[in-house]
mmJSON file of the N, C-alpha and C atoms, coordinates in Angstrom:
{"data_MODEL":{"atom_site":{
"group_PDB":["ATOM","ATOM","ATOM","ATOM","ATOM","ATOM","ATOM","ATOM","ATOM","ATOM","ATOM","ATOM","ATOM","ATOM","ATOM","ATOM","ATOM","ATOM","ATOM","ATOM","ATOM","ATOM","ATOM","ATOM","ATOM","ATOM","ATOM","ATOM","ATOM","ATOM","ATOM","ATOM","ATOM","ATOM","ATOM","ATOM","ATOM","ATOM","ATOM","ATOM","ATOM","ATOM","ATOM","ATOM","ATOM","ATOM","ATOM","ATOM","ATOM","ATOM","ATOM","ATOM","ATOM","ATOM","ATOM","ATOM","ATOM","ATOM","ATOM","ATOM","ATOM","ATOM","ATOM","ATOM","ATOM","ATOM","ATOM","ATOM","ATOM","ATOM","ATOM","ATOM","ATOM","ATOM","ATOM","ATOM","ATOM","ATOM","ATOM","ATOM","ATOM","ATOM","ATOM","ATOM","ATOM","ATOM","ATOM","ATOM","ATOM","ATOM","ATOM","ATOM","ATOM","ATOM","ATOM","ATOM","ATOM","ATOM","ATOM","ATOM","ATOM","ATOM","ATOM","ATOM","ATOM","ATOM","ATOM","ATOM","ATOM","ATOM","ATOM","ATOM","ATOM","ATOM","ATOM","ATOM","ATOM","ATOM","ATOM","ATOM","ATOM","ATOM","ATOM","ATOM","ATOM","ATOM","ATOM","ATOM","ATOM","ATOM","ATOM","ATOM","ATOM","ATOM","ATOM","ATOM","ATOM","ATOM","ATOM","ATOM","ATOM","ATOM","ATOM","ATOM","ATOM","ATOM","ATOM"],
"id":[1,2,3,4,5,6,7,8,9,10,11,12,13,14,15,16,17,18,19,20,21,22,23,24,25,26,27,28,29,30,31,32,33,34,35,36,37,38,39,40,41,42,43,44,45,46,47,48,49,50,51,52,53,54,55,56,57,58,59,60,61,62,63,64,65,66,67,68,69,70,71,72,73,74,75,76,77,78,79,80,81,82,83,84,85,86,87,88,89,90,91,92,93,94,95,96,97,98,99,100,101,102,103,104,105,106,107,108,109,110,111,112,113,114,115,116,117,118,119,120,121,122,123,124,125,126,127,128,129,130,131,132,133,134,135,136,137,138,139,140,141,142,143,144,145,146,147],
"type_symbol":["N","C","C","N","C","C","N","C","C","N","C","C","N","C","C","N","C","C","N","C","C","N","C","C","N","C","C","N","C","C","N","C","C","N","C","C","N","C","C","N","C","C","N","C","C","N","C","C","N","C","C","N","C","C","N","C","C","N","C","C","N","C","C","N","C","C","N","C","C","N","C","C","N","C","C","N","C","C","N","C","C","N","C","C","N","C","C","N","C","C","N","C","C","N","C","C","N","C","C","N","C","C","N","C","C","N","C","C","N","C","C","N","C","C","N","C","C","N","C","C","N","C","C","N","C","C","N","C","C","N","C","C","N","C","C","N","C","C","N","C","C","N","C","C","N","C","C"],
"label_atom_id":["N","CA","C","N","CA","C","N","CA","C","N","CA","C","N","CA","C","N","CA","C","N","CA","C","N","CA","C","N","CA","C","N","CA","C","N","CA","C","N","CA","C","N","CA","C","N","CA","C","N","CA","C","N","CA","C","N","CA","C","N","CA","C","N","CA","C","N","CA","C","N","CA","C","N","CA","C","N","CA","C","N","CA","C","N","CA","C","N","CA","C","N","CA","C","N","CA","C","N","CA","C","N","CA","C","N","CA","C","N","CA","C","N","CA","C","N","CA","C","N","CA","C","N","CA","C","N","CA","C","N","CA","C","N","CA","C","N","CA","C","N","CA","C","N","CA","C","N","CA","C","N","CA","C","N","CA","C","N","CA","C","N","CA","C","N","CA","C","N","CA","C"],
"label_alt_id":[null,null,null,null,null,null,null,null,null,null,null,null,null,null,null,null,null,null,null,null,null,null,null,null,null,null,null,null,null,null,null,null,null,null,null,null,null,null,null,null,null,null,null,null,null,null,null,null,null,null,null,null,null,null,null,null,null,null,null,null,null,null,null,null,null,null,null,null,null,null,null,null,null,null,null,null,null,null,null,null,null,null,null,null,null,null,null,null,null,null,null,null,null,null,null,null,null,null,null,null,null,null,null,null,null,null,null,null,null,null,null,null,null,null,null,null,null,null,null,null,null,null,null,null,null,null,null,null,null,null,null,null,null,null,null,null,null,null,null,null,null,null,null,null,null,null,null],
"label_comp_id":["MET","MET","MET","THR","THR","THR","LEU","LEU","LEU","GLU","GLU","GLU","ALA","ALA","ALA","ASP","ASP","ASP","THR","THR","THR","MET","MET","MET","ALA","ALA","ALA","ASP","ASP","ASP","VAL","VAL","VAL","ASP","ASP","ASP","ASP","ASP","ASP","ASP","ASP","ASP","ASP","ASP","ASP","TYR","TYR","TYR","ASP","ASP","ASP","VAL","VAL","VAL","ILE","ILE","ILE","VAL","VAL","VAL","ILE","ILE","ILE","GLY","GLY","GLY","GLY","GLY","GLY","GLY","GLY","GLY","LEU","LEU","LEU","THR","THR","THR","GLY","GLY","GLY","LEU","LEU","LEU","VAL","VAL","VAL","ALA","ALA","ALA","ALA","ALA","ALA","TYR","TYR","TYR","GLN","GLN","GLN","ILE","ILE","ILE","LEU","LEU","LEU","LYS","LYS","LYS","LYS","LYS","LYS","HIS","HIS","HIS","ALA","ALA","ALA","ASN","ASN","ASN","LEU","LEU","LEU","SER","SER","SER","VAL","VAL","VAL","MET","MET","MET","ILE","ILE","ILE","LEU","LEU","LEU","GLU","GLU","GLU","ALA","ALA","ALA","GLU","GLU","GLU"],
"label_asym_id":["A","A","A","A","A","A","A","A","A","A","A","A","A","A","A","A","A","A","A","A","A","A","A","A","A","A","A","A","A","A","A","A","A","A","A","A","A","A","A","A","A","A","A","A","A","A","A","A","A","A","A","A","A","A","A","A","A","A","A","A","A","A","A","A","A","A","A","A","A","A","A","A","A","A","A","A","A","A","A","A","A","A","A","A","A","A","A","A","A","A","A","A","A","A","A","A","A","A","A","A","A","A","A","A","A","A","A","A","A","A","A","A","A","A","A","A","A","A","A","A","A","A","A","A","A","A","A","A","A","A","A","A","A","A","A","A","A","A","A","A","A","A","A","A","A","A","A"],
"label_entity_id":["1","1","1","1","1","1","1","1","1","1","1","1","1","1","1","1","1","1","1","1","1","1","1","1","1","1","1","1","1","1","1","1","1","1","1","1","1","1","1","1","1","1","1","1","1","1","1","1","1","1","1","1","1","1","1","1","1","1","1","1","1","1","1","1","1","1","1","1","1","1","1","1","1","1","1","1","1","1","1","1","1","1","1","1","1","1","1","1","1","1","1","1","1","1","1","1","1","1","1","1","1","1","1","1","1","1","1","1","1","1","1","1","1","1","1","1","1","1","1","1","1","1","1","1","1","1","1","1","1","1","1","1","1","1","1","1","1","1","1","1","1","1","1","1","1","1","1"],
"label_seq_id":[1,1,1,2,2,2,3,3,3,4,4,4,5,5,5,6,6,6,7,7,7,8,8,8,9,9,9,10,10,10,11,11,11,12,12,12,13,13,13,14,14,14,15,15,15,16,16,16,17,17,17,18,18,18,19,19,19,20,20,20,21,21,21,22,22,22,23,23,23,24,24,24,25,25,25,26,26,26,27,27,27,28,28,28,29,29,29,30,30,30,31,31,31,32,32,32,33,33,33,34,34,34,35,35,35,36,36,36,37,37,37,38,38,38,39,39,39,40,40,40,41,41,41,42,42,42,43,43,43,44,44,44,45,45,45,46,46,46,47,47,47,48,48,48,49,49,49],
"pdbx_PDB_ins_code":[null,null,null,null,null,null,null,null,null,null,null,null,null,null,null,null,null,null,null,null,null,null,null,null,null,null,null,null,null,null,null,null,null,null,null,null,null,null,null,null,null,null,null,null,null,null,null,null,null,null,null,null,null,null,null,null,null,null,null,null,null,null,null,null,null,null,null,null,null,null,null,null,null,null,null,null,null,null,null,null,null,null,null,null,null,null,null,null,null,null,null,null,null,null,null,null,null,null,null,null,null,null,null,null,null,null,null,null,null,null,null,null,null,null,null,null,null,null,null,null,null,null,null,null,null,null,null,null,null,null,null,null,null,null,null,null,null,null,null,null,null,null,null,null,null,null,null],
"Cartn_x":[38.297,38.796,39.655,40.838,41.779,42.222,43.245,43.265,44.578,45.096,46.702,46.966,47.481,48.369,49.544,49.7,50.615,50.915,52.153,51.953,52.749,52.715,52.945,54.503,55.249,56.622,56.987,55.692,55.705,55.032,54.193,53.496,54.542,54.485,55.304,54.428,54.913,53.792,52.502,51.951,50.736,49.884,48.846,47.849,46.606,45.77,44.714,43.214,42.066,41.194,40.166,40.348,39.331,40.383,40.187,40.833,40.024,39.649,38.964,39.741,39.181,40.112,39.53,39.951,39.429,39.153,39.749,39.8,38.641,37.654,36.897,35.607,34.504,33.503,32.97,32.8,32.317,32.716,34.666,35.628,35.442,35.584,35.81,34.678,33.511,32.358,32.114,32.487,32.563,33.464,34.949,35.414,35.3,34.749,34.175,32.686,31.746,30.888,31.565,32.395,33.048,33.588,34.235,34.935,34.039,32.787,31.9,31.159,31.008,30.189,31.34,32.179,33.414,34.656,34.664,36.016,37.065,36.968,38.69,38.887,38.375,39.076,40.05,41.081,41.977,41.483,41.435,40.935,42.337,42.436,43.515,42.588,43.009,42.375,43.397,43.064,44.268,43.8,44.478,44.2,45.502,45.045,46.162,47.164,46.96,47.857,48.534],
"Cartn_y":[45.245,44.356,44.602,44.08,44.299,43.442,43.577,42.677,42.8,41.568,41.075,40.051,40.391,39.187,38.709,37.357,36.532,35.77,35.165,33.958,32.734,31.812,30.39,30.86,31.18,31.671,32.76,33.476,34.356,33.968,32.896,32.513,31.614,32.165,31.231,30.223,29.412,28.696,29.455,30.514,31.377,30.045,30.876,30.012,30.688,30.085,31.129,30.228,31.047,30.517,29.62,30.615,29.86,29.578,28.694,28.257,28.476,29.063,29.0,28.558,27.204,26.71,27.092,28.135,28.224,29.647,30.516,31.743,32.226,31.601,32.398,32.796,33.078,33.814,33.397,32.392,31.712,31.207,31.252,31.371,32.822,33.97,35.107,36.091,35.196,35.695,35.038,33.806,32.85,33.606,33.844,34.803,36.084,36.967,38.235,38.309,36.961,36.848,36.813,36.024,35.406,36.813,37.573,38.226,39.554,39.624,40.914,40.379,38.871,38.945,38.611,38.139,37.844,38.542,39.622,40.652,40.207,39.767,39.029,38.293,37.037,35.854,36.365,35.211,35.368,34.508,34.948,34.237,34.11,33.005,32.552,32.109,32.516,31.988,31.471,30.215,29.412,29.224,29.282,29.334,28.73,27.968,26.81,27.796,28.94,29.552,30.54],
"Cartn_z":[29.807,28.885,28.083,28.061,27.105,25.811,24.947,23.881,23.643,23.459,23.73,22.446,21.662,20.695,20.938,21.141,21.567,20.383,20.084,19.208,19.943,19.694,20.798,20.985,20.201,20.675,22.101,22.009,22.902,24.186,24.086,25.242,26.027,27.287,28.582,28.974,30.077,30.937,31.359,30.923,31.736,31.731,33.066,33.048,32.596,31.982,31.561,32.003,32.275,32.874,31.949,30.453,29.464,27.913,27.351,26.333,25.15,24.167,22.824,22.055,21.202,19.92,18.985,18.102,17.089,16.766,16.105,15.887,14.751,14.476,13.279,13.997,13.68,14.044,15.182,15.424,16.466,17.562,17.498,18.521,18.965,17.909,18.604,19.139,18.916,19.837,21.004,21.211,22.479,23.559,22.905,23.854,24.177,23.187,23.468,24.813,24.426,25.127,26.575,26.818,28.068,28.691,27.89,28.311,28.954,28.254,28.536,29.823,30.054,31.22,32.529,31.906,33.001,32.886,32.712,32.352,33.408,34.378,35.456,34.655,33.989,33.219,32.647,32.577,31.161,30.452,28.831,27.671,26.833,26.464,25.188,24.159,22.957,22.052,20.709,20.508,19.65,18.257,17.315,15.729,15.147,14.413,13.608,12.798,12.495,11.967,12.594],
"occupancy":[1.0,1.0,1.0,1.0,1.0,1.0,1.0,1.0,1.0,1.0,1.0,1.0,1.0,1.0,1.0,1.0,1.0,1.0,1.0,1.0,1.0,1.0,1.0,1.0,1.0,1.0,1.0,1.0,1.0,1.0,1.0,1.0,1.0,1.0,1.0,1.0,1.0,1.0,1.0,1.0,1.0,1.0,1.0,1.0,1.0,1.0,1.0,1.0,1.0,1.0,1.0,1.0,1.0,1.0,1.0,1.0,1.0,1.0,1.0,1.0,1.0,1.0,1.0,1.0,1.0,1.0,1.0,1.0,1.0,1.0,1.0,1.0,1.0,1.0,1.0,1.0,1.0,1.0,1.0,1.0,1.0,1.0,1.0,1.0,1.0,1.0,1.0,1.0,1.0,1.0,1.0,1.0,1.0,1.0,1.0,1.0,1.0,1.0,1.0,1.0,1.0,1.0,1.0,1.0,1.0,1.0,1.0,1.0,1.0,1.0,1.0,1.0,1.0,1.0,1.0,1.0,1.0,1.0,1.0,1.0,1.0,1.0,1.0,1.0,1.0,1.0,1.0,1.0,1.0,1.0,1.0,1.0,1.0,1.0,1.0,1.0,1.0,1.0,1.0,1.0,1.0,1.0,1.0,1.0,1.0,1.0,1.0],
"B_iso_or_equiv":[0.0,0.0,0.0,0.0,0.0,0.0,0.0,0.0,0.0,0.0,0.0,0.0,0.0,0.0,0.0,0.0,0.0,0.0,0.0,0.0,0.0,0.0,0.0,0.0,0.0,0.0,0.0,0.0,0.0,0.0,0.0,0.0,0.0,0.0,0.0,0.0,0.0,0.0,0.0,0.0,0.0,0.0,0.0,0.0,0.0,0.0,0.0,0.0,0.0,0.0,0.0,0.0,0.0,0.0,0.0,0.0,0.0,0.0,0.0,0.0,0.0,0.0,0.0,0.0,0.0,0.0,0.0,0.0,0.0,0.0,0.0,0.0,0.0,0.0,0.0,0.0,0.0,0.0,0.0,0.0,0.0,0.0,0.0,0.0,0.0,0.0,0.0,0.0,0.0,0.0,0.0,0.0,0.0,0.0,0.0,0.0,0.0,0.0,0.0,0.0,0.0,0.0,0.0,0.0,0.0,0.0,0.0,0.0,0.0,0.0,0.0,0.0,0.0,0.0,0.0,0.0,0.0,0.0,0.0,0.0,0.0,0.0,0.0,0.0,0.0,0.0,0.0,0.0,0.0,0.0,0.0,0.0,0.0,0.0,0.0,0.0,0.0,0.0,0.0,0.0,0.0,0.0,0.0,0.0,0.0,0.0,0.0],
"pdbx_formal_charge":[null,null,null,null,null,null,null,null,null,null,null,null,null,null,null,null,null,null,null,null,null,null,null,null,null,null,null,null,null,null,null,null,null,null,null,null,null,null,null,null,null,null,null,null,null,null,null,null,null,null,null,null,null,null,null,null,null,null,null,null,null,null,null,null,null,null,null,null,null,null,null,null,null,null,null,null,null,null,null,null,null,null,null,null,null,null,null,null,null,null,null,null,null,null,null,null,null,null,null,null,null,null,null,null,null,null,null,null,null,null,null,null,null,null,null,null,null,null,null,null,null,null,null,null,null,null,null,null,null,null,null,null,null,null,null,null,null,null,null,null,null,null,null,null,null,null,null],
"auth_seq_id":[1,1,1,2,2,2,3,3,3,4,4,4,5,5,5,6,6,6,7,7,7,8,8,8,9,9,9,10,10,10,11,11,11,12,12,12,13,13,13,14,14,14,15,15,15,16,16,16,17,17,17,18,18,18,19,19,19,20,20,20,21,21,21,22,22,22,23,23,23,24,24,24,25,25,25,26,26,26,27,27,27,28,28,28,29,29,29,30,30,30,31,31,31,32,32,32,33,33,33,34,34,34,35,35,35,36,36,36,37,37,37,38,38,38,39,39,39,40,40,40,41,41,41,42,42,42,43,43,43,44,44,44,45,45,45,46,46,46,47,47,47,48,48,48,49,49,49],
"auth_comp_id":["MET","MET","MET","THR","THR","THR","LEU","LEU","LEU","GLU","GLU","GLU","ALA","ALA","ALA","ASP","ASP","ASP","THR","THR","THR","MET","MET","MET","ALA","ALA","ALA","ASP","ASP","ASP","VAL","VAL","VAL","ASP","ASP","ASP","ASP","ASP","ASP","ASP","ASP","ASP","ASP","ASP","ASP","TYR","TYR","TYR","ASP","ASP","ASP","VAL","VAL","VAL","ILE","ILE","ILE","VAL","VAL","VAL","ILE","ILE","ILE","GLY","GLY","GLY","GLY","GLY","GLY","GLY","GLY","GLY","LEU","LEU","LEU","THR","THR","THR","GLY","GLY","GLY","LEU","LEU","LEU","VAL","VAL","VAL","ALA","ALA","ALA","ALA","ALA","ALA","TYR","TYR","TYR","GLN","GLN","GLN","ILE","ILE","ILE","LEU","LEU","LEU","LYS","LYS","LYS","LYS","LYS","LYS","HIS","HIS","HIS","ALA","ALA","ALA","ASN","ASN","ASN","LEU","LEU","LEU","SER","SER","SER","VAL","VAL","VAL","MET","MET","MET","ILE","ILE","ILE","LEU","LEU","LEU","GLU","GLU","GLU","ALA","ALA","ALA","GLU","GLU","GLU"],
"auth_asym_id":["A","A","A","A","A","A","A","A","A","A","A","A","A","A","A","A","A","A","A","A","A","A","A","A","A","A","A","A","A","A","A","A","A","A","A","A","A","A","A","A","A","A","A","A","A","A","A","A","A","A","A","A","A","A","A","A","A","A","A","A","A","A","A","A","A","A","A","A","A","A","A","A","A","A","A","A","A","A","A","A","A","A","A","A","A","A","A","A","A","A","A","A","A","A","A","A","A","A","A","A","A","A","A","A","A","A","A","A","A","A","A","A","A","A","A","A","A","A","A","A","A","A","A","A","A","A","A","A","A","A","A","A","A","A","A","A","A","A","A","A","A","A","A","A","A","A","A"],
"auth_atom_id":["N","CA","C","N","CA","C","N","CA","C","N","CA","C","N","CA","C","N","CA","C","N","CA","C","N","CA","C","N","CA","C","N","CA","C","N","CA","C","N","CA","C","N","CA","C","N","CA","C","N","CA","C","N","CA","C","N","CA","C","N","CA","C","N","CA","C","N","CA","C","N","CA","C","N","CA","C","N","CA","C","N","CA","C","N","CA","C","N","CA","C","N","CA","C","N","CA","C","N","CA","C","N","CA","C","N","CA","C","N","CA","C","N","CA","C","N","CA","C","N","CA","C","N","CA","C","N","CA","C","N","CA","C","N","CA","C","N","CA","C","N","CA","C","N","CA","C","N","CA","C","N","CA","C","N","CA","C","N","CA","C","N","CA","C","N","CA","C","N","CA","C"],
"pdbx_PDB_model_num":[1,1,1,1,1,1,1,1,1,1,1,1,1,1,1,1,1,1,1,1,1,1,1,1,1,1,1,1,1,1,1,1,1,1,1,1,1,1,1,1,1,1,1,1,1,1,1,1,1,1,1,1,1,1,1,1,1,1,1,1,1,1,1,1,1,1,1,1,1,1,1,1,1,1,1,1,1,1,1,1,1,1,1,1,1,1,1,1,1,1,1,1,1,1,1,1,1,1,1,1,1,1,1,1,1,1,1,1,1,1,1,1,1,1,1,1,1,1,1,1,1,1,1,1,1,1,1,1,1,1,1,1,1,1,1,1,1,1,1,1,1,1,1,1,1,1,1]
}}}
């Protein structure tokens, strides 16, 4: 599992397996649990700011 941070300006037309909307505690835990069980998936976390 790797952590990579991009801003929207850095994101190309990449495909993601899962998109989590909200970078608060619930969104981060959801993304973490998904990656913990399915490390081969790509996950994007969208945050308003």
